[in-house]
N, C-alpha and C positions, 0 to 999 in steps of 0.2 A: 763683777758686774752687778749693778742694781737697776731696778726699774720702779718708778713711782706707780703705785696702785691707788685708784680712786673707786671706792664702793659707794655707789649711789643707788639706793633702793635695792632692786634685784640685779641691776647691771654692774659690771666690773669693768673699768677702762684701766689699760695698761700704757704707762708711758714709754718712751724711747730708752732702751737700754744704755746706760753710761757707765764708765769705770769709776769705781770708788776710790781706787789709789793704785799707785805703780809699785811694784815690787821687784825692780831690776837686781838680778844676782841671787834670788831666793834659792836656797838649795832645796832639792826635790827628793832626797834619799828617804826621808822620813814624813813626806807630805810637804806641800808648799806652805800650808797655813792651817790654822784652826780658829774658830770663833769662841769667844768667852761664853760662859753660860748665860749671861744676861743679854748677849748679842750686840752689846756696845763696843766691843774691842775684838781686833784680830791679832793672833799670835803668828808671826812669820818667822820660819826658819831661815834666818838670814846669813849666819855664820860669817866667815871672813873671806868669801869668794871674790876673786878679782877676775871678771870675765876677759879671757884672751891675753893676759899679760905674762903667764909662764909659758916657758917653751915645752913642747912635747917631744919626748924620746921614745922611739918605738925601736924594740929589740926583736928581731927576727931569729929564727933558728937557735933559739936560747937552749932548747933541749940538747944540742950537741955540745954546748959548753959544760953540761952536767956530767957528761961521760969523760971529761978531761980530768 
């Protein structure tokens, strides 16, 4: 998110917050993003995530299988 800032004299006016960009599917294990030193670029941890496309397999009572 970003907001426009207008500093006129001693007063500071803040604009309405707005989205800078969308980052759908960004991985969050190591943080979703970081800004470059000069503040002109964002580095986004995007990976190869495909949201909702892989089936989920839940294994219950798996410790019983270790005893066999």
